[in-house]
Each structure stands twice: as structure tokens, then as C-alpha cells.
C-alpha positions as CSV (number, residue, x, y, z in Angstrom):
1,M,103.9,152.4,99.9
2,K,101.4,151.0,102.5
3,K,99.3,150.7,99.0
4,L,103.0,148.7,97.8
5,I,102.7,146.4,100.1
6,L,98.8,145.5,100.4
7,L,99.2,145.0,96.9
8,G,102.5,142.8,97.0
9,A,100.6,140.5,100.1
10,M,97.4,140.2,98.0
11,A,99.7,139.1,95.1
12,I,101.4,136.0,97.4
13,S,97.8,134.8,98.8
14,T,95.6,135.0,95.6
15,I,98.9,132.5,94.3
16,A,99.3,130.5,97.1
17,F,95.6,130.3,97.3
18,A,94.6,129.6,93.8
19,Q,96.3,126.2,93.2
20,K,95.8,123.6,90.6
21,N,94.2,119.9,91.2
22,Q,97.4,117.7,90.8
23,I,95.8,114.6,90.3
24,A,96.4,113.8,87.0
25,E,93.3,112.7,84.8
26,A,92.3,108.9,84.5
27,V,93.3,107.5,81.5
28,P,94.2,104.2,80.7
29,G,98.1,103.8,81.7
30,T,97.7,106.4,84.4
31,E,99.1,105.4,87.6
32,Y,98.1,106.1,91.5
33,G,99.5,105.5,94.7
34,A,102.5,102.6,94.9
35,G,101.0,101.7,91.1
36,V,100.5,97.8,90.6
37,P,103.1,95.4,90.5
38,E,103.5,93.8,86.5
39,D,104.6,90.6,88.1
40,K,101.8,87.8,86.2
41,S,102.9,85.7,89.2
42,F,100.3,87.8,91.0
43,N,96.1,85.7,91.2
44,V,93.8,89.0,89.3
45,Y,90.7,88.4,91.1
46,D,87.5,90.2,90.1
47,T,84.8,91.9,92.8
48,D,82.8,88.9,92.8
49,K,85.2,86.5,93.5
50,V,86.9,89.1,96.4
51,I,83.2,89.0,97.9
52,A,83.0,85.5,97.8
53,S,86.8,84.7,99.8
54,L,85.9,87.2,102.0
55,D,82.3,85.5,102.6
56,K,84.6,82.8,103.3
57,G,86.4,84.2,106.2
58,T,89.1,84.6,103.7
59,E,91.3,88.1,104.7
60,L,93.0,89.2,101.2
61,K,96.0,90.3,101.6
62,D,98.5,92.0,98.9
63,I,95.9,90.9,95.4
64,V,95.1,93.1,92.8
65,I,91.4,93.5,91.9
66,K,90.4,94.3,88.5
67,A,87.3,96.5,88.9
68,T,84.7,98.7,87.6
69,I,84.5,102.6,89.5
70,T,81.6,103.1,90.7
71,G,81.9,105.9,92.9
72,V,84.8,108.4,93.7
73,C,84.0,110.4,96.2
74,E,83.1,114.2,94.9
75,K,85.1,116.3,97.7
76,K,88.8,114.9,97.3
77,G,88.9,111.5,95.2
78,C,89.8,109.6,98.3
79,W,87.4,106.5,98.6
80,L,85.7,104.5,95.4
81,T,82.8,102.0,95.0
82,L,83.3,99.4,92.7
83,A,81.0,97.4,91.3
84,N,80.0,93.1,91.6
85,S,77.2,91.2,90.7
86,K,76.4,90.7,94.0
87,N,74.8,93.8,94.7
88,K,77.4,94.5,98.2
89,R,79.4,97.7,98.8
90,V,82.9,97.4,97.5
91,F,84.7,100.3,99.2
92,V,88.3,101.3,98.4
93,K,90.5,103.8,101.1
94,M,93.3,104.3,100.0
95,K,96.4,103.1,102.0
96,D,97.5,106.1,104.9
97,Y,95.5,108.4,103.0
98,A,98.6,108.7,100.3
99,F,96.9,109.6,97.0
100,F,93.4,110.0,95.5
101,L,91.5,109.9,92.2
102,P,90.1,112.0,90.3
103,Q,85.9,112.0,89.1
104,S,87.2,111.2,86.1
105,A,88.2,108.1,88.1
106,M,84.2,106.9,87.1
107,G,83.0,104.0,85.0
108,K,86.4,103.3,84.3
109,T,88.1,99.9,84.5
110,V,91.4,99.6,87.1
111,L,93.4,97.0,88.8
112,L,94.1,97.8,92.6
113,N,97.2,96.3,94.9
114,A,94.9,96.1,97.2
115,D,93.9,94.3,101.0
116,A,90.3,93.4,101.6
117,T,88.6,92.5,104.9
118,L,85.0,92.6,106.1
119,K,84.2,95.7,108.2
120,T,81.7,96.6,110.1
121,T,81.1,100.3,109.8
122,S,79.7,103.1,112.5
123,V,77.0,105.4,111.5
124,E,78.8,108.7,111.7
125,E,80.9,107.1,108.9
126,L,78.2,105.6,106.6
127,R,76.7,109.1,106.6
128,H,79.9,110.9,106.4
129,Y,80.7,109.2,102.6
130,A,77.2,110.0,102.4
131,E,77.5,113.6,102.6
132,D,80.4,113.5,100.6
133,A,78.5,111.6,97.9
134,K,76.0,114.9,98.1
135,K,73.8,112.5,99.0
136,P,70.2,114.4,100.0
137,A,69.6,115.2,103.9
138,A,66.8,112.8,103.3
139,E,68.7,110.0,102.8
140,I,71.7,110.2,104.7
141,A,68.7,110.3,107.8
142,K,67.9,107.0,106.9
143,I,71.3,105.8,108.0
144,T,70.4,104.0,111.4
145,E,72.7,101.5,111.2
146,P,75.9,100.2,111.1
147,K,76.4,98.2,107.5
148,T,79.2,95.5,107.1
149,E,81.0,96.1,104.1
150,I,84.0,94.3,102.1
151,R,86.6,97.1,102.7
152,V,89.5,97.1,100.0
153,L,92.3,99.1,101.4
154,A,94.1,100.2,97.9
155,K,98.3,100.8,97.7
156,G,97.8,101.8,94.7
157,I,95.7,101.7,91.0
158,K,96.4,101.3,87.2
159,V,93.6,102.7,85.3
160,I,93.5,100.3,82.2
161,N,90.4,101.0,80.4
């Protein structure tokens, strides 16, 4: 009887801990979070336009950004970085930590329903993100000063190609 109870407990714990990743693959048309409004009245920004607006001191609310993903958190897909021609870091977090993207989103072009602002990121937070990105310890140790970066808070993301 004890063996049967032990076997049952092991089976239940195996099932409980063997959960599969529930994040849908990043194929065209896939939406994450609240998605992106289909309303054509939205001005679609590219990342360079976002950077130019923020450099002028304008905070951007409820915009749609079209961009290519250059980095995805390897642990959970809880943050992204976006390509731009200004060689600036455009860092995306998901609103309320409500959704994540798979690693297959790397290199994909997406639309983001988001807010964008300038933010000074602490050394501790920068090191945390470098660890998430599996950077070498020597590179992480070189992070010694806070950095002002473009911070995007995504409400929804749609893969377009």
C-alpha cells in the first residue's frame, strides 16, 4: 500500500512539474497580450521616429510601433530589444508582466501597441538583464554606470513577418 501511495505521489508531482511552455510560436499573425488595434487612425512609428520624439522630450502614449526584434529574454521572453539606425538601446517590457514572447520572435518584424519614454536604468537592473541574456561575467562586470535608454511598455504585440 505504501508503494502504491508513493508511486501515486510521484506521478502527480511529475505531471505538476512537467508543464510545457504555453507561449505560442512567433509566426505571422500571432498576437500576444492585448494585441494591436486594427484601427487605421493609429500613427505607426518606426523606432527611429520614437527616438526622435523622445529626444525632443515628448512622451509617447498609445502608439503603434513597427520594428524588428533584436533580442529576447532567454529565461522567459519577458523583455525585448528593437532594431534602429541610431544605435540606441530600445528596451521593451510587457505591461503588468502579463505576457511573454518565445525565443522564435528574434529577428521577426512586429507591431507593438505601447507607450514609450526615456528612463534611466540602474546598474543593478542592467546587470540583471545582461545575466538574462547570458552575457559573460566579464561583460557584466563592465556595467558600472546607469544608462538612459528608450523604454517601451508594450500592451500587445502582433507578429507581422
